[in-house]
C-alpha positions in Angstrom: 19.8 -4.3 -269.7 17.8 -7.4 -269.1 17.8 -8.7 -265.5 17.9 -12.5 -265.4 16.6 -14.6 -262.5 16.2 -18.2 -261.5 13.4 -20.3 -260.1 13.9 -23.7 -258.5 11.0 -26.2 -258.3 11.3 -29.5 -256.5 8.9 -32.1 -255.1 11.0 -32.0 -251.9 11.1 -28.7 -250.0 14.5 -29.4 -248.5 16.0 -29.9 -251.9 14.6 -26.6 -253.2 15.7 -24.8 -250.1 19.2 -26.3 -250.2 19.7 -25.5 -253.9 18.5 -21.9 -253.2 20.9 -21.6 -250.3 23.8 -22.8 -252.4 23.0 -20.6 -255.4 22.7 -17.5 -253.2 26.3 -18.1 -252.2 27.4 -18.3 -255.8 25.2 -15.6 -257.4 24.0 -13.3 -254.6 23.1 -10.6 -257.1 20.7 -12.8 -259.1 17.0 -12.9 -258.1 16.4 -16.5 -257.1 13.1 -17.9 -255.8 12.0 -21.4 -255.2 9.1 -23.7 -254.5 9.4 -27.1 -252.9 6.9 -29.6 -251.5 3.4 -28.9 -250.4 2.2 -26.6 -247.6 1.9 -29.7 -245.5 5.6 -30.6 -246.2 4.6 -33.6 -248.2 6.7 -34.8 -251.2 4.8 -33.3 -254.1 4.3 -29.8 -255.4 2.0 -26.9 -254.8 0.7 -24.8 -257.7 0.3 -21.9 -255.3 3.9 -22.1 -254.1 5.1 -22.2 -257.7 2.9 -19.2 -258.6 4.2 -17.3 -255.6 7.8 -18.0 -256.5 7.3 -16.7 -260.0 5.4 -13.6 -258.8 8.0 -12.9 -256.2 11.0 -13.0 -258.6 11.6 -9.4 -259.8 13.8 -10.4 -262.9 12.8 -9.5 -266.4 13.5 -13.1 -267.6 13.5 -16.2 -265.4 15.3 -19.5 -266.0 13.3 -22.3 -264.4 14.9 -25.5 -263.1 12.7 -28.4 -261.9 13.1 -32.1 -260.9 10.2 -33.9 -262.5 7.8 -33.6 -265.4 4.8 -32.7 -263.3 6.7 -29.7 -261.9 7.3 -28.6 -265.5 3.6 -28.9 -266.4 2.7 -26.7 -263.4 5.4 -24.2 -264.3 4.0 -24.0 -267.8 0.5 -23.3 -266.4 1.8 -20.6 -264.1 3.7 -19.0 -267.1 0.5 -19.0 -269.1 -1.3 -17.2 -266.3 1.4 -14.6 -265.6 2.9 -11.6 -267.3 
């Protein structure tokens, strides 16, 4: 049976964290990882954080949710570089 997971990517760390917190209440048996903001807590994204969120999710298939097009582009780059 395929195990499905979620990844949340936002330019704002508190949004990604809040959505993650809410989803864990609703679906606590689903692997959910997230990446938000930069390492300096700026409004933007971090390729490394996105890459880590994908790598840390132990699902067989991951559904990705993001807030802006540049987050999608970075997700696509991470996907191309990962298994």
